[in-house]
Residue frames as qw, qx, qy, qz and C-alpha x, y, z in Angstrom:
[[0.688, 0.395, -0.234, 0.562, -53.96, -46.77, 46.68],
 [0.546, -0.676, -0.277, 0.411, -52.20, -45.54, 49.80],
 [0.048, 0.992, -0.081, -0.081, -50.72, -42.06, 50.20],
 [0.507, -0.584, 0.549, 0.318, -47.26, -43.62, 50.53],
 [0.632, 0.213, 0.643, 0.377, -47.61, -45.43, 47.20],
 [0.340, 0.891, 0.291, 0.080, -48.90, -42.25, 45.56],
 [0.262, -0.886, 0.205, 0.322, -45.85, -40.35, 46.72],
 [0.637, -0.181, 0.558, 0.500, -43.57, -42.30, 44.31],
 [0.415, 0.555, 0.548, 0.469, -45.32, -40.52, 41.47],
 [0.118, -0.924, -0.210, 0.297, -44.70, -37.02, 42.79],
 [0.316, -0.564, 0.419, 0.637, -41.52, -36.51, 40.76],
 [0.545, 0.593, -0.235, -0.544, -41.50, -35.77, 37.02],
 [0.254, 0.375, -0.869, -0.201, -39.40, -38.92, 36.28],
 [0.233, 0.080, 0.909, -0.337, -41.60, -41.07, 38.46],
 [0.549, 0.497, 0.309, -0.597, -44.77, -39.77, 36.71],
 [0.472, 0.584, -0.473, -0.462, -43.30, -40.18, 33.26],
 [0.059, 0.273, -0.960, -0.013, -42.09, -43.74, 34.01],
 [0.360, 0.259, 0.794, -0.416, -45.45, -44.78, 35.33],
 [0.546, 0.584, 0.036, -0.600, -47.19, -43.22, 32.34],
 [0.386, 0.488, -0.702, -0.347, -45.05, -45.15, 29.92],
 [0.116, -0.067, 0.976, -0.172, -45.62, -48.36, 31.91],
 [0.494, 0.417, 0.552, -0.527, -49.44, -47.87, 31.66],
 [0.538, 0.602, -0.237, -0.540, -49.20, -47.17, 27.98],
 [0.213, 0.384, -0.884, -0.159, -47.13, -50.25, 27.32],
 [0.254, 0.100, 0.906, -0.324, -49.59, -52.31, 29.31],
 [0.524, 0.531, 0.410, -0.525, -52.54, -51.04, 27.32],
 [0.643, 0.650, -0.277, -0.297, -50.85, -51.53, 23.98],
 [0.741, -0.349, 0.566, 0.097, -49.33, -55.05, 24.23],
 [0.022, 0.412, -0.771, -0.486, -47.27, -56.72, 21.61],
 [0.552, 0.137, 0.342, 0.748, -47.56, -57.07, 18.72],
 [0.041, 0.740, 0.186, -0.645, -47.69, -53.25, 18.39],
 [0.616, 0.745, 0.242, 0.087, -48.23, -51.41, 15.10],
 [0.287, 0.871, -0.329, 0.223, -44.94, -49.74, 15.66],
 [0.920, -0.244, -0.145, 0.270, -41.67, -51.18, 16.86],
 [0.665, 0.029, -0.062, 0.744, -38.26, -49.97, 18.18],
 [0.200, -0.141, -0.081, 0.966, -37.60, -46.24, 17.80],
 [0.248, -0.351, -0.478, -0.766, -40.96, -45.66, 16.10],
 [0.554, -0.567, -0.607, -0.050, -42.75, -47.00, 19.19],
 [0.440, -0.335, -0.337, 0.762, -40.68, -44.82, 21.43],
 [0.008, -0.050, -0.171, -0.984, -41.94, -41.78, 19.47],
 [0.445, -0.397, -0.554, -0.581, -45.57, -42.86, 19.23],
 [0.565, -0.454, -0.620, 0.300, -45.59, -43.80, 22.96],
 [0.274, -0.243, -0.224, 0.903, -44.40, -40.29, 23.81],
 [0.203, -0.198, -0.359, -0.889, -47.09, -38.85, 21.58],
 [0.552, -0.494, -0.630, -0.233, -49.74, -40.88, 23.45],
 [0.496, -0.362, -0.484, 0.623, -48.18, -39.72, 26.71],
 [0.100, -0.012, 0.019, 0.995, -48.45, -36.13, 25.58],
 [0.394, -0.130, -0.325, -0.850, -52.15, -36.38, 24.48],
 [0.434, 0.024, 0.796, -0.421, -53.60, -39.42, 26.31],
 [0.695, 0.455, -0.021, -0.556, -54.97, -40.23, 22.84],
 [0.603, -0.176, 0.761, 0.160, -54.56, -43.80, 21.72],
 [0.677, 0.688, 0.221, -0.141, -55.90, -42.82, 18.26],
 [0.037, 0.809, -0.514, -0.282, -52.25, -41.96, 17.57],
 [0.575, -0.152, 0.796, 0.111, -51.80, -45.66, 16.96],
 [0.602, 0.528, 0.593, 0.084, -53.87, -45.28, 13.80],
 [0.285, 0.946, 0.133, -0.080, -52.80, -41.83, 12.64],
 [0.298, -0.771, 0.438, 0.353, -48.95, -41.51, 12.90],
 [0.850, 0.516, 0.051, 0.093, -47.02, -41.93, 9.66],
 [0.463, -0.672, 0.412, 0.405, -43.24, -42.32, 9.28],
 [0.566, 0.705, -0.416, -0.095, -40.97, -41.94, 6.28],
 [0.962, -0.069, -0.210, 0.159, -38.75, -45.08, 6.44],
 [0.646, 0.214, -0.266, 0.683, -35.56, -43.00, 7.02],
 [0.153, -0.832, -0.079, -0.527, -37.01, -40.19, 9.17],
 [0.716, -0.698, -0.014, 0.015, -36.02, -41.29, 12.61],
 [0.800, -0.158, 0.127, 0.565, -32.42, -42.09, 11.78],
 [0.378, 0.569, 0.146, 0.715, -32.09, -38.91, 9.67],
 [0.307, -0.849, -0.067, -0.425, -33.47, -36.73, 12.44],
 [0.814, -0.548, 0.028, 0.189, -31.31, -38.48, 15.09],
 [0.732, 0.116, 0.123, 0.660, -28.15, -38.00, 13.01],
 [0.153, 0.724, 0.124, 0.661, -29.00, -34.28, 12.48],
 [0.543, -0.817, -0.028, -0.194, -29.48, -33.76, 16.23],
 [0.842, -0.377, 0.088, 0.376, -26.16, -35.51, 16.94],
 [0.555, 0.406, 0.140, 0.713, -24.43, -33.12, 14.45],
 [0.223, -0.486, -0.290, 0.794, -25.70, -30.14, 16.48],
 [0.191, 0.443, 0.605, 0.633, -28.30, -28.77, 14.06],
 [0.229, 0.074, 0.163, -0.957, -30.60, -25.77, 13.94],
 [0.020, 0.454, 0.890, 0.009, -34.24, -26.49, 14.40],
 [0.171, -0.069, -0.074, -0.980, -37.08, -24.16, 13.39],
 [0.073, 0.427, 0.871, -0.232, -40.60, -24.31, 14.89],
 [0.013, -0.505, -0.459, -0.731, -43.74, -22.60, 13.72],
 [0.447, -0.788, -0.235, -0.352, -44.80, -21.54, 17.20],
 [0.038, -0.647, 0.542, -0.535, -43.25, -20.34, 20.37],
 [0.826, -0.320, 0.281, -0.369, -45.10, -23.13, 22.26],
 [0.966, 0.210, -0.099, 0.114, -43.27, -25.76, 20.20],
 [0.395, 0.664, -0.419, 0.477, -39.97, -23.91, 20.73],
 [0.345, -0.556, 0.504, -0.564, -40.43, -23.91, 24.51],
 [0.937, -0.122, 0.142, -0.294, -41.55, -27.52, 24.36],
 [0.874, 0.286, -0.244, 0.307, -38.09, -28.61, 23.19],
 [0.501, -0.860, 0.047, 0.090, -36.02, -27.87, 26.35],
 [0.265, 0.823, -0.486, 0.126, -32.41, -26.67, 26.41],
 [0.584, -0.479, 0.642, -0.128, -31.58, -29.50, 28.83],
 [0.859, 0.211, 0.459, 0.090, -31.98, -31.80, 25.84],
 [0.594, 0.791, 0.061, 0.137, -30.64, -29.50, 23.12],
 [0.104, -0.911, 0.399, -0.025, -27.55, -27.98, 24.78],
 [0.659, -0.387, 0.632, 0.129, -25.73, -31.33, 25.28],
 [0.737, 0.376, 0.503, 0.249, -26.27, -32.03, 21.53],
 [0.287, -0.278, 0.260, 0.879, -25.22, -28.54, 20.44],
 [0.125, 0.516, 0.696, 0.484, -28.55, -27.83, 18.86],
 [0.044, 0.211, 0.207, -0.954, -30.42, -24.53, 18.74],
 [0.149, 0.573, 0.803, 0.067, -34.18, -24.14, 18.44],
 [0.021, -0.074, 0.125, 0.989, -35.62, -21.05, 16.63],
 [0.221, 0.696, 0.682, -0.042, -39.10, -19.65, 16.24],
 [0.275, 0.009, 0.247, 0.929, -39.21, -16.79, 13.72],
 [0.016, 0.695, 0.694, 0.188, -42.93, -15.83, 13.97],
 [0.187, -0.932, -0.228, 0.212, -42.11, -12.55, 15.65],
 [0.559, -0.176, 0.295, 0.755, -38.88, -11.80, 13.76],
 [0.165, 0.697, 0.012, -0.697, -38.97, -8.35, 12.12],
 [0.071, 0.281, -0.727, -0.622, -37.95, -9.79, 8.74],
 [0.038, 0.313, 0.942, 0.118, -40.88, -12.21, 8.90],
 [0.115, 0.682, 0.512, -0.509, -43.35, -9.55, 9.86],
 [0.114, 0.596, -0.288, -0.740, -42.14, -7.32, 7.03],
 [0.017, 0.122, -0.860, -0.496, -42.26, -10.10, 4.42],
 [0.093, 0.446, 0.886, -0.089, -45.70, -11.20, 5.40],
 [0.138, 0.734, 0.278, -0.604, -46.99, -7.63, 5.16],
 [0.124, 0.527, -0.473, -0.695, -45.34, -6.99, 1.79],
 [0.116, 0.084, -0.904, -0.404, -46.49, -10.30, 0.25],
 [0.655, -0.139, -0.051, -0.741, -49.90, -10.56, 1.86],
 [0.694, 0.002, -0.720, -0.024, -49.12, -14.01, 3.32],
 [0.748, -0.646, -0.135, -0.072, -49.29, -15.47, 6.79],
 [0.185, -0.824, 0.523, -0.113, -46.29, -15.02, 9.07],
 [0.811, -0.196, 0.551, -0.007, -45.94, -18.75, 9.14],
 [0.787, 0.559, 0.196, 0.176, -45.45, -18.78, 5.39],
 [0.239, 0.910, -0.237, 0.242, -42.99, -15.93, 5.50],
 [0.544, -0.667, 0.501, -0.092, -41.08, -17.54, 8.40],
 [0.901, 0.080, 0.381, 0.192, -40.31, -20.61, 6.23],
 [0.582, 0.753, 0.001, 0.305, -38.79, -18.33, 3.55],
 [0.116, -0.876, 0.396, -0.249, -36.59, -16.53, 6.13],
 [0.776, -0.405, 0.483, -0.017, -35.56, -19.86, 7.66],
 [0.877, 0.325, 0.285, 0.211, -34.70, -21.35, 4.27],
 [0.469, 0.808, -0.036, 0.354, -32.89, -18.33, 2.95],
 [0.025, -0.814, 0.395, -0.425, -30.96, -17.37, 6.12],
 [0.585, -0.518, 0.557, -0.282, -30.83, -20.22, 8.62],
 [0.626, 0.308, -0.678, -0.229, -31.08, -23.35, 6.47],
 [0.574, -0.365, 0.603, -0.417, -32.22, -25.52, 9.48],
 [0.191, 0.192, -0.941, -0.203, -31.99, -29.28, 9.24],
 [0.085, -0.375, -0.906, 0.176, -35.22, -29.87, 11.21],
 [0.286, -0.266, -0.155, -0.907, -38.59, -28.17, 10.74],
 [0.060, -0.288, -0.877, 0.379, -41.21, -28.63, 13.48],
 [0.294, -0.152, -0.259, -0.908, -44.68, -27.64, 12.30],
 [0.073, -0.289, -0.908, 0.295, -47.51, -28.18, 14.72],
 [0.163, 0.567, 0.421, -0.689, -49.84, -25.27, 14.00],
 [0.315, 0.662, -0.095, -0.673, -49.73, -23.67, 10.51],
 [0.787, 0.333, 0.498, 0.148, -50.62, -25.60, 7.34],
 [0.411, 0.910, -0.059, -0.003, -49.33, -22.59, 5.38],
 [0.259, -0.760, 0.588, 0.095, -45.86, -23.18, 6.81],
 [0.678, -0.078, 0.721, 0.118, -45.92, -26.85, 5.68],
 [0.649, 0.680, 0.339, 0.041, -47.22, -25.99, 2.26],
 [0.178, 0.949, -0.256, -0.043, -44.50, -23.36, 1.78],
 [0.444, -0.577, 0.677, 0.106, -41.85, -25.72, 2.92],
 [0.736, 0.222, 0.624, 0.135, -42.97, -28.32, 0.41],
 [0.482, 0.872, 0.091, -0.001, -42.79, -25.61, -2.30],
 [0.066, -0.873, 0.481, 0.041, -39.25, -24.61, -1.33],
 [0.616, -0.308, 0.717, 0.102, -38.22, -28.30, -1.30],
 [0.732, 0.457, 0.498, 0.080, -39.65, -28.99, -4.64],
 [0.362, 0.927, -0.095, 0.019, -37.90, -25.96, -6.01],
 [0.826, 0.208, -0.264, 0.452, -34.53, -27.44, -4.77],
 [0.038, -0.819, 0.213, -0.531, -33.99, -24.66, -2.22],
 [0.339, -0.503, 0.657, -0.447, -33.63, -26.87, 0.84],
 [0.766, -0.021, -0.617, -0.178, -33.59, -30.57, 1.75],
 [0.424, -0.602, 0.464, -0.492, -34.03, -30.90, 5.54],
 [0.179, 0.232, -0.949, 0.114, -33.12, -33.97, 7.44],
 [0.072, -0.398, -0.892, 0.203, -36.52, -34.18, 9.10],
 [0.287, -0.285, -0.132, -0.905, -39.88, -32.51, 8.89],
 [0.017, 0.310, 0.836, -0.453, -42.20, -33.03, 11.87],
 [0.211, -0.150, -0.350, -0.900, -45.46, -32.15, 10.11],
 [0.179, -0.421, -0.858, 0.235, -48.43, -31.99, 12.52],
 [0.159, -0.111, 0.000, -0.981, -50.45, -28.84, 11.79],
 [0.066, 0.367, 0.873, -0.315, -53.75, -29.00, 13.53],
 [0.262, 0.387, 0.142, -0.873, -57.20, -27.66, 12.36],
 [0.596, 0.486, 0.602, -0.216, -59.83, -27.64, 9.66],
 [0.489, 0.848, -0.024, -0.201, -58.38, -25.62, 6.80],
 [0.574, 0.693, -0.432, 0.065, -55.66, -27.29, 4.84],
 [0.458, -0.600, 0.629, -0.188, -54.32, -29.16, 7.93],
 [0.838, 0.031, 0.545, -0.025, -55.12, -32.69, 6.66],
 [0.734, 0.674, 0.080, 0.026, -54.40, -31.79, 3.07],
 [0.142, 0.859, -0.478, 0.115, -50.97, -30.36, 3.77],
 [0.535, -0.454, 0.706, -0.100, -49.99, -33.43, 5.73],
 [0.868, 0.324, 0.374, -0.028, -51.20, -35.72, 2.89],
 [0.558, 0.801, -0.194, 0.097, -48.91, -33.83, 0.55],
 [0.207, -0.747, 0.618, -0.132, -46.05, -34.21, 2.97],
 [0.761, -0.130, 0.628, -0.098, -46.62, -37.97, 3.21],
 [0.806, 0.545, 0.226, 0.029, -46.58, -38.12, -0.59],
 [0.215, 0.916, -0.337, 0.022, -43.35, -36.20, -0.83],
 [0.830, 0.217, -0.403, 0.320, -39.73, -37.49, -0.69],
 [0.110, -0.689, 0.415, -0.584, -38.97, -35.51, 2.46],
 [0.420, -0.078, -0.834, 0.350, -38.05, -37.51, 5.61],
 [0.415, -0.433, -0.024, -0.800, -41.27, -36.86, 7.62],
 [0.122, -0.250, -0.892, 0.356, -43.06, -37.81, 10.74],
 [0.293, -0.169, -0.202, -0.919, -46.69, -36.83, 10.38],
 [0.305, 0.261, 0.788, -0.466, -50.23, -37.33, 11.67],
 [0.014, -0.300, -0.718, -0.627, -52.94, -38.00, 9.15],
 [0.214, -0.714, -0.661, -0.084, -56.18, -36.02, 9.47],
 [0.083, -0.866, -0.111, -0.481, -57.06, -32.91, 11.45],
 [0.705, -0.693, -0.047, 0.143, -55.25, -33.72, 14.71],
 [0.639, 0.418, -0.199, 0.614, -51.90, -32.30, 15.64],
 [0.378, -0.917, -0.085, -0.093, -50.55, -29.39, 17.62],
 [0.172, 0.816, -0.459, 0.307, -47.40, -27.75, 18.93],
 [0.558, -0.545, 0.576, -0.247, -47.07, -30.04, 21.92],
 [0.944, 0.131, 0.304, -0.001, -47.27, -33.16, 19.78],
 [0.657, 0.693, -0.171, 0.242, -44.71, -31.86, 17.29],
 [0.078, -0.790, 0.510, -0.332, -42.32, -30.87, 20.08],
 [0.762, -0.364, 0.503, -0.183, -42.61, -34.22, 21.83],
 [0.933, 0.348, 0.056, 0.078, -41.46, -35.97, 18.70],
 [0.401, 0.734, -0.403, 0.372, -38.19, -34.07, 18.71],
 [0.462, -0.626, 0.507, -0.372, -37.86, -34.77, 22.37],
 [0.958, -0.033, 0.267, -0.101, -38.23, -38.51, 21.76],
 [0.822, 0.473, -0.097, 0.303, -35.53, -38.52, 19.05],
 [0.033, 0.802, -0.425, 0.418, -33.30, -36.28, 21.23],
 [0.729, -0.475, 0.436, -0.231, -33.44, -38.88, 23.95],
 [0.958, 0.195, 0.151, 0.149, -32.28, -41.50, 21.41],
 [0.488, 0.744, -0.238, 0.391, -29.48, -39.19, 20.25],
 [0.253, -0.756, 0.465, -0.384, -28.33, -38.56, 23.85],
 [0.875, -0.290, 0.360, -0.144, -28.43, -42.26, 24.80],
 [0.909, 0.312, 0.095, 0.259, -26.18, -43.11, 21.87],
 [0.156, 0.920, -0.310, 0.183, -23.59, -40.44, 22.63]]
């Protein structure tokens, strides 16, 4: 490939467009996901270069529409890591009137976690539910956050429009996602141990692009 041809991929948009073209070519129709679901899974593959996403991603039937509608309303979003918060850029959120919060270093969360002997991720869900009442939860790291959110939902304390449930790891990560998939929450999840903040954030970005294009 010549230097001149390579130059067309020096811009972020050029790189992204070529990446999506390659993914589409390597996953020809009929694909296991269609329409908006494919747009999300394709972005997840783009984020990770991991085609195993084709076998692992799970969608609640109403999750994409519910999440898109929440974004178009200008909702609050809570993430379980600063990495996920920073991975959802204001250039997408500001036009929609959405705000992304991470409460992991909030004084109230630190105090609750110390008093209750829980993880900060667990305590952050309680603060979010009790004080922010966000419509979208983005969980890419902490199974304890997802487990606590499921408890608060089952208690009738909150009914979010979307839960992006993708905690990564070996202790309760797969189990917490299995419980999410069995719940009545609108979810987008990854089965098994894989996940992470970047993956969880890219799901919101994909849905935000849908919301912005329908404005």
